[in-house]
N, C-alpha and C positions, 0 to 999 in steps of 0.2 A: 460369444455374444454377451455373456455376463461381464467380461472384461471391458467391452465397449460401453456398456451401461455404467459401469463403475467409473470409467474415464470421463464420460460426459457429465456424471453427477459431481465430479470434483475437478472443475476446469480452472486452472490457474492462469492469470494474465499478469504480465509485467506492467509496471506503472505507465510506460509509454503508450499502452493501449487504452488508458483511462484518462490521462492528463493531456491538456492542450488539444482536445478532440472536439469536433463539431457535435452539437446536440441537435439531433434531427427529429422533426415533427412527423408523425405518421399521418396526421390530417392534411398537412400542406405538402409534405414530401420535400421540404426544404430545411436548411439549417436555421434554427431560431436563437441559438446561443453558442458559446464556446466554453467547454469545461476547462477552467483555468487551474484550480487546485482542489485537492481533496479536503474534506472535513473529517479528520481522524479522531476517534475517541481513544485517548491513550490508556484508558482503564481496561479496554478489551481489544484494542487494535481493530476496531471496526470502522469502515468508511461509512459515515452517516449520510454523506451527501457530497456535493461539489459546489464550490463557488463558480459561478458562470458569468461571463460577459454577455449581456443581452445584445442580440443582433439589431434590434430596433432602436434601442437607446444606449449608445456606447458608454455613456457616463454611469449607467445603472449596473450595479452588481447584484445578481440574484442568486438564489440557492436552489439546486436540484437535489431533492431528497433521494436516497438510494432506492426506496420502495417505488418511486415513480419511473424508474428506468425499466423499460420494457425489454430491451435487448442491448447487447454490446457487440457491435460489428466493426470490422476494419475501417469502415467509413465514419464511425462515430457512435455516440450513445443515442439510443432511440427512445423517444418519449411519445405520449399520446398527442400533446399539443403544448403550445407556449404557456398556457394558463397553469401548468403544474409548477412552473418556476415561481418562487415566492421571495418576497423581501425578507432579509434576515430578521428584522424586528418582529415579524409575525410568528416566528418559530420559538414559542415560549419554552417548550420542553428541551430544546436544543441549545438554549442560550449559554448554559454552563460549558458545554463543549466548544461552542463558538468562541467564547471569551478566553478559553485556554490557548487558542491559536496554536495548536500542536503541529509542528512540522517534523516529519520523519526523516526526510532526505537531509543528510549532513549531520544527523545526530550521532555523537560519539558513542561507541560501544566498548564496554569494559567487562571484565570477568568479576566474579564474586571476590576474587583475591586482589582486585583493583588493578589488574594488568590491562593496559590499553590495547584493544584489538584493532580498532580503526573507526571509520565513519560509514554510516548507511548511505549507499549510493543508489539503491533500487529496492523494490519490494515486489512480491508476487501476491496477488489477491485471488481468493476463491470468488469467482463472479456470481455464483449462486447465492452465497451468504454475505458477500462483501467483507469478510474477515480477512485481514492480512495474514497469510500463512508462512511466508518466508521473508527474511531480510537478507540483502546482499551487501556485504561489508567490504569496502576497499581498505586494504591493509596499508601500513606505512610503505614508503618506497623500497626500503631494504627488504622487508618481509615479503612484499609483493613479488620480488624477483624470484624468491624461492618457493613461495606457497600460493601466490595468486590471490584471487578473490575468495572470500569465505561466505558460505551460505549458512544462515542461522534459522532454524525452524522455530516457530512460535512456542513450542514446548520447552525450548532451551532458555527462554526469557524468564528471568527471575523477578525483575522490577523495571518499571519505566518511570523515570523522574524527569523534571523539566530540563535537566542538564545532560543526562545520558541514559543509555539503556544498559542494564546489567544482565549478563547471561551467565550460565553455568560455566565452570572452568573447562577449558578445552583439554582434550586428551593429550597428554604429553607423549612424545615418541619414546617407546621403550625398546632398547636394543634386544634383538633376538639372538640367543646363543644356541647354535646347533651343535649337537654332539656328533663327533665323527664316528662313523661305523667302520670297524676293522674288517 
């Protein structure tokens, strides 16, 4: 029972459960917007909100703040009502993060020794806190044939710059020598 509680308290979702999803209103029971892209704070890898395409005014882009999300379901993101979606100009405290326009998908990943690892192709988010916990890195074509995709935990990240993400050096394969027993 304690394991179930721990599992529910730390629920990770891949980006496809959060992006390009309908935003559903509890009041009307209908979609009121579509979550297009996350607003990620690169200083702490927290999803602060989502850029949304308004269902009522297709030309208008609004922001859904993460604290206004009631639930995340396979059908979409659940909010109380359309009125929690706000114009970006109204979010004074979030302007710095909005202006950074940080995009995680496609960001190059290197080690502290400047070895190129690959590019971020997905991420997993703790839906309770909205902190990104894992990055999934696609390696170069040759390396992907032998090692596949690499999962990077947020604790391995050393630095995030506008150009790349720096992680701790990967463990190098060490040959194991077994002594023969007579």
